[in-house]
N, C-alpha and C positions, 0 to 999 in steps of 0.2 A: 504493499499499499502506498503511494505516496503519503508520508505524514510526516506534519511537522511537531517539533516536540510541542510537547506545553508549556513547561517555564521559562523566557528567553526570551522521587522516585522513579549464617548463618552459622582426640585421643587416637593412637595409633592402632587398635585392635578393633574387628568385626565386634566381637564380645561387648569391648568399649562404646561403641557407637548402640548398639542395642540395649543396654543396660540406660542410655541416655534416651532413649525414646521415652516419648511422654505416653500417658497413662492413657491405654486407647487403641493400643496395638502398632504393630509398625507400620513402615509403609508399603503399600501395597505392591503386588508387582504383574498383575491381570491388566489385560489392554495396554501394554505398554510395548512399544516396535520394540524387538532385543532388550527388555527391559529386566532381566532377572540379573545378568551380569552388570549392568548400570547402576542398579539399585542398591545391590552387592556393594560398588565400587565407589557408590556416594556416601553409604553408611562408612566403609573406609576413611575416605577424604575428609568426611564432617568429624572423625574421632581425631584424626590427624590436627583439624584444626582447632577443635573445642580444646585438644591439649597446648596449642601453638598460641592462641590468641592471636590478637592484631597488636602490633608497637607500633603505636600511634606517636607521631613527631609530627616536623613541621613538614605542611605541603611543597612537594616540588614548585619552585618559583615561577615557572611556567603559568602556574593555575591563577596566579594574584591574588590567589586567597588571603583573609587576614587570619591572624595568627589564632582565635577565636577558634578557627578549623584546623583541625589534626586529620592528619592522612596515615595510612597504611597501607599495608596489601595482605593480601590472602591466597594460597596457593592452594590452587585447583588443578585436577587431571588434564589433560588435555581431552582423554579418552577414556570414559568411565569405566568401562569395559575393563582397562589397563590400567587402574588407581595407583600402580605403584611408577609405571612407565611416566612417560614424559610431563612437563609441571609447566602450567602458567601462574603467571599472578597478576592478579587483580587488583584495582586501586580501590581503598573504601576511603572516605572521610565522614568525620563525625564532628558536630558540636552537642556537648554534653548539655544533660538539659538542664534548666536555670533553676527549677524548684520555685521558683515566684512566683504568686497570681500576679498578671497584670493589673488585675482591678481590685486586687487590694495586696500591697506592697508587704506589710505586715503576716498574711498568710503563707506560710510555707506549702507545697505542693508535694506530695508524693511524687518519686519517679516511678514508671508504669513499664520503663524498659526503653527497647530500641523501634526507633520506625524508619525501616527500610524503605525509600522510595526509586521507582525506575521512570523515566521520563516518557520512556516509549521508541519508535524509531520503526523496526530495529535498528540499532547506529547509533543513537542517542547517548552522550556521555551525562552521567545523573551526580558527579563530585562536586558540582557549586550547588547540588538542592541545601546545604544545612544552612547557607546564608539565606534562604526562605523563612526561619524563624527570625527575622528583625522585622517583618511586615506586621502588621495590627493583626491580620485576622488568621495567622499563624500561630501568638504569641501562647495563646494558650494551650496549646500541641509543644509546641517549644519548653513551656514550664515543667511540663509531666513525662516528656518523650527526648531521649538522645534522637536525634535527628541523622539519619545516613544515607548518604549518596555514595554512589560506586560508578564505576565507568567499565560496562558486562565486557565478557570477553571479546577481543578483537578492537575494544573499543579505545582511542585514547591512547593511554599508558598501559591498557591491560592487554600486553600481546598483541598491537595495533596490525592490523589485515590490511591489506593495500592490492588493488588488482591494476593500476596504471600510475603511472607518473605523476604524480600532483601538478608538476606543471603541464602536464597535458589534458590535465581533466576540465580545465575549466575553458570553455570555450564561448568566444563571443565574437558579434553578434550572431543568433542561429536565427530559422525561419520556424514556424508552428504550423503547419497547414492544417487544418480542422478536416479538409480532402485531401489526403496525398496521393501524389501521382504513385503511380506503379515504380519509376523509376528512386523517386523517394524513398519508398516502402524497401527498394533494394537495399538500398545505401541503410538505411537502418539497420535491416538484419543482418549486413556484413559487418555493423559496427558492434551490435549486440555479440555476434559469433567471436568479434576477437577481441570484447570485452570480458566474455567467459574464459575464452584461452588465458586472458591474460591473468585472471583469477588464481587458473589452477597452475599457472608458472612459478607464480609469486608464492601462493601458499602451500603448494605441495600436497602433500600427502593430508596436512590439516585442514585441509578446505573442507572434508564433510565434515569437520567437528564444529562448528560454526552451527547451530540449530539453537532451535527455539526449547526445544526440552533439556540440550546444554544447558542453557539460560537458565531452567526451575531448577536443575540438579544443583548449578554455582550458588545459587540463592539458598539453600538448604546446606551448603557447607558454609555461605554467608553468616546463616543464623547461628552454624555454630562454632564458628573464630569469635562471634560477638559475644558467646554467652548465653543465649537466649535459648531457654528450654522451648518455647513457642513463638512464633514470627508475625510481629504484626508489620504490613506492607501494606503500601501503597502504589498503585501501578496506574499511569495514564496512557491509554491509547493501546498500542501494544504493549505495553508494561499488561496490561490486562490479559492478553493472551497467553502469555507467561505464566504471570501469576495462577490464570485457570488451570495451567498444566500444573503446576506445584499443589494446589490447593488438591485436584485428582491425584499427586503422587502421592502426596505426603497431609492426607488432613487430618492426621491426629499431631501434625506439627505445628497445625494455625493457630494463633489467638484470633487475631483478629486481620480484615483483609477490605480493601476498599479498590474497588474495577470503575477507576473513572473514565468513560467513554469508552464502554467496551469493543473489542472485537468478534465479531460472531465467531464463535469456536466450533461453528458445526462442521465435523471433518471432510463431507462434501464440498464445500464450500473455501477451504484454505487451500491454497490463497487467491488460485485465478477467479473463480466468482468472486470470493470478497472485492478483489480491486474490480471486477466489473459494476459489481454494485457503489464501490466507492466513486465512481466516475458516472453513475448516474446521478449519486444522489447531490453531486459537485453541481450540477445543473440548475436543481434547485436552489442549492444555497447563493448559485450566482444570478440567480433570479431574485433572488430576496435582496442582495447589495445592491443590486439595478433599480427595484422598486424603490429602497432607501435613497438613493442618488436620486432619483424621481422626484421625491416628497421633498429635497433639498436644491431643488432646480435654483431657486435665488442666491443660495452660496455657491454653486457649481458649477450654473451653465452648460449643463450636460444633456440635458432634455427633460422633459414632464413625466415621458414616461418609460417603461422599461424598454421597451423596442428604441426609442428614440436615444436613450444610455446608450444601449448595445451598438448602434449607428456612430455615435462617437468613440465607441471604444476601437470598432473596426475602422473607421479613418484612422486613428493612430497606427492600427497596426499595419494599413498600407503605407503612409508615412515614415512608420520607422523601416519597412522592408526596403524602400525605396533610398534611405539615408537613415541608417542609425543614429540613435541620440550619444552621443559625446563617444562616437567609434564602438562604441559597445553593445546599448542596448538595441535588440530587436523584438522581432513579436515573438520570438522566444523568453527573450529574459522580459518582456511584459506581460506574457501570460504568466512566467512563474513567480513573478511579484505579485500581480493581483489573485495567484491561486491563493495567498492569504488570505485574501477576502472570505474564503470558504472554508477557514478555520476559526478565524475572529474578527466578531463584527468592530472588534476593537480598534483594525486596520482601516476599517471601511471611510473613516474621514481624511486618514493621510492618503489612500490609494486614491481617493477622487479628488481631492486638491491636487495631487501631482500629474493626473491626468487631465484635468481641466487646464491647469499650468502651459501644459505641454502643448494643447491643441492652440495656446492663445499665444505659444511663441517661444514660452521659457522650458527650455527642456530639464533646468537645473532639479528640479524637485524629483520628476522623473529617473532621472540618472541617478541620485541620491537613495531611491528607492529600490530601484532595478539593474542596475552597475552588477557584475560580478566582484565578488568580494576576492580578489587574488591573494590577499594576507592571509585569508582561510582556506587557501585552496589544500592545503594539507588535513585540514580537519575535515573538510567536505568530501574529499575522494576517500577518507577513513569510513567517514559517515555511510555513505552509498556503498564501499565497499563490504560492509558490516550488513546492511539492508539488503542487499543480493544475495550474498552468501546464506544469508538466513532463513529467507524466503525460499531461495531456490531450493536449498538442501531439506526442507521442513516437507514438503509436499511433492506427488506429482502433476506436471505441468503438458501442456500440450506441446509435443515437439514439432507438430508441423503448423508452419507458420499459416497456412491457409485458415486454420482451425483461427487463427488470433487474428485473422484479415477478415473472416466471414463475420464471427460477434465484434470487434470493434467497429466495423463499417456499420453493422447493422445499428448499434448502439449511438454511433457517432450521429446516425442522421435525428436522432431528437434528444441527444446530449452531448453536443458539439465541442463543450470550453474544454474538457479535463483528459476527455475517454483516449485520444490517440497519445496524448502528454505520458497520461499512466501506460498505457500497453507500451511504450518506448522503454520506460523505466524498466518491466521487467521480462522486456523480451530475451535476456539474456538467458533467464530460467530457460526457455525454448532448447537452449543447446548447453544445458550445464554440465560439466564434466562427469563431477562429484552424485553419487548413489543418491535416489531422492529415497524419503522418511515417507510412513504412514502415517498423519498426522492419528496423533492421542484422540481417542474418544472422552471429553470433558464432560465427568458426568461425577455425582456424587450421591449417594442415598444419606434416606433420612438418617440423622443422627452420627454420620460420618464424619460432619465439617461444622465445627463451631458457625456459626451465624454470621453471614457478611455482607457487604453493603454494595451492592451495582448503581452509578449514576449514570443517566445519560441526558443529552439536551433533544429533544424532540425532533429537531431537524439539523442535528449535525453531519455535517456531507464525509467526514473522514473516517467518519467510524458511525455508519448508519443504526437508526436507533430499533432496528430490528434484530442486531446484535445484542443489544442488551435485553433485550426482552430473551433471546434464546440463552444469553447466559444465564439470567434468572433462572430460567425453566432447568438448567441442566445441572445447575449448584442446589442441591437441595438445602431449604431453611434460608436462602438468601435472599434479598430486600433489595428493589430497585425503585428511586426515588429518581422521578421523571421532572426537567426544567421544561415545563408546555411553552410552545410558542415560538425556541430559541433554539440557537444552532451553533453557540460556540463549544469548541474541542476543549475540552477537559474545563470543569464548568466546579472544581473542589477548591475551594476558598478564593473566589474570583468574586465579582459582584453581587450575586443573589445570598442574600442576608438566608434566605428558608433554606437552601441547598446547605449553606455551610453550618446554620445550626444541627442540621441532622448528621454531618459529619463530626462535628466536636460531639453531638449526643454519645456517637457510637465509640469513637478512637477515646474519648474519657470517661464514659461510663458504661460501653458496652448497651445501651438504650437503642433500637431500632422500633418502627414502626412494626403493624401485624406481619403485611405482606408488602405492601405498594403505597408509595405515598408520591405529590406533585406538588411543586412551584408555582407560580407565576414568574412571567419570564423578566429577567431584570431589564433595566432601560435600556432601550436601545442608544447608540451614543450620538452626539447632538454637535453640529460643526463648531457650535459657540465655545465648548466646551471640551477640557483633556480629558481623554479616556481615562477608563479604571488602571488600565497599563500603563500608562503617560503618570500616572501620579502615583501608582505604586513603584515606578521606576525613581522616579524622584527621591521620592521616600528610603527607597533602600541605598541609592546612591548618597544620602546627606549620612544614615544610619552608619555606614561603612566610612565614610569622610569623619566622623565621629569617633570610632573606633580606631581609626589611624591617626587621630589629634589633630586634623586638619581645622580650620575653619570651614562652615558649609557653604560650596559654591567654588572651592577652589580645587583646582588639577594639580 
């Protein structure tokens, strides 16, 4: 799935590990692809990790994290079927629970353990997550929990995966045809084959070990290394998927889990059909954005109807195809930037303003919004490599381009905005050289798993709402909280106080609604006011400056 990150997320003998298994039984071995050996390997690795712990110290300077954030590493097997074989090290970050009630400075708050977070991807780095405790919505959680982030296998400093030279990864300007010609399709097929070949050449025999199941097993080793008997976890977007795998594999190791913007875990949909559903949903959210822009014609001058706004966008595409803005922003960069409008309505004012200014003759805001960040090429290439490897390894994909061509041509007739862009992103999976897995059947029976919380916005495009309904059905005892008539991707501790109250009640007190609950939508952004993300971004920068001892607003 072409997914953006939401915020920008566990001793040496098998007998030791089994003795440490929480009451309720050992991890299950049923329904796991090649599961018995890997689950035994996870127990061995978790035992080693529990004995070793994590030696937290100063974070690597490249992260730019304040002194309050401490970092360490945890060792995990590359191949869980061979736990004593090759190891890789995952980078972990942590801020200790403050123990201070933000509403009453005289009241001490009991520590509840570690809250581990994954921001999604696949391929997103969560090591900056502990900083989130500086924001007001998170302060009660930061009082009760150690906030723990980490870079999953292959990401960042965690045995980074690469498929191409980062200098060659960022290409701009590029086209983005909604009705690609046969010649263009042939070029993209050739590029996908070359990319898959590059992944194999650079990763070698390790390529097949970047999977969602391995991410779930790594999570259990992290749990043990942190000294947690049971895991408290929040996963956003893709993080919900391997979180659900974890819940299926290790239900007795779960304390509390929040699934924010859930991927549809139906094995028949992972990942090819999930991506088609995502492309269809983006068209609806793109229409939401155009309707909003049309309602603010006086601010942007892009048209009083959604069709008129689309005409303005198409006009910009044609101009950029003829003369890229700043020499680097073509139709591909325009589409990539405006894809953000499908994820977060906080991006709507800035996107509309950049488009408006460009059509009036000022290209600078659009260049600032859409030009590729060549300084971030290493991180971008690494994230793309992990994304591709995980999704390609996780499940079968059509290997005949004629299937892709048929399905995406049909879908693009009614959902042109994102369909082909999504297809090209995933096309290397058609030519993937590593063995494909059979997706795990995510499912828990009554009483197997503690109550869990699923969050979803009804019009989310990146993870369509049907995925939350499906996950809610599959995890017995889970509760679904829906933000009605809203489409932000990742809704925990955002601008909706109703949603935040449900998350607080669950994480702090273990309280949940009986089965399902709904919240009214958060207010839409307004052209004349800072967005929620802008205001919270300023608060976070100010808090970091205060920690560094600098006056607010200095650099």
